[in-house]
C-alpha positions in Angstrom: 117.8 111.6 56.9 115.4 113.4 55.3 116.1 116.4 52.7 113.8 119.0 51.4 114.8 121.6 49.1 113.2 125.4 49.3 113.7 126.6 45.7 112.2 130.2 46.8 114.9 130.8 49.4 117.5 128.6 48.3 117.9 126.5 51.3 118.3 122.5 51.5 116.9 121.7 54.7 118.4 118.3 56.2 117.0 116.3 59.3 119.1 113.7 60.9 117.5 111.3 63.2 119.2 110.6 66.6 120.1 107.0 65.7 121.7 108.4 62.4 123.8 111.0 64.3 127.0 109.1 64.6 126.6 106.8 61.6 129.9 107.0 59.5 127.0 106.7 56.5 125.2 109.8 57.7 128.6 111.8 58.1 129.8 110.9 54.5 126.1 111.5 53.0 126.4 115.0 54.2 129.7 116.1 53.0 128.5 114.8 49.5 125.8 117.1 49.9 127.6 119.9 50.9 130.0 119.4 48.3 127.0 119.0 45.7 125.3 122.2 47.0 128.1 124.5 47.4 127.9 127.6 45.6 124.1 126.5 44.8 122.3 127.1 47.8 122.5 127.3 51.7 122.6 123.5 53.7 120.9 123.7 56.8 121.3 120.4 59.0 118.8 119.9 61.9 119.8 117.2 64.3 117.3 115.4 66.6 117.7 116.3 70.0 118.6 114.1 72.9 116.9 116.7 75.5 113.3 116.7 76.4 111.4 119.0 73.9 108.5 120.2 76.2 111.5 121.5 78.6 113.7 123.0 76.2 110.7 124.8 74.6 109.7 126.2 77.9 113.0 127.6 78.3 112.6 129.3 75.0 109.4 130.7 75.5 110.8 132.0 79.3 113.6 133.5 77.2 111.7 135.3 74.8 109.4 136.6 77.3 112.0 138.1 79.4 113.5 139.9 76.3 110.2 141.1 75.3 109.9 142.9 79.1 113.2 144.3 79.0 112.4 147.1 76.7 109.3 147.8 78.8 111.4 147.8 81.8 113.7 150.3 80.3 111.2 152.8 79.1 109.6 152.8 82.7 113.0 153.6 84.2 113.7 156.7 82.1 
């Protein structure tokens, strides 16, 4: 588990690897971190995925492209 605090925006970013995800120590450490940061900053936890990053990125890009086209298609129909 890695942490990084961004003082400018008040966010504590936490990266949890797949191997650490289900470990009791990781869950305990996260609860302790939440308690320390309560009321002081926002905690963002990123869990490593179990899926293919290339496939997920492709889906995200396709979804974004469809969203970008929708306003144009509605404007043409008007």
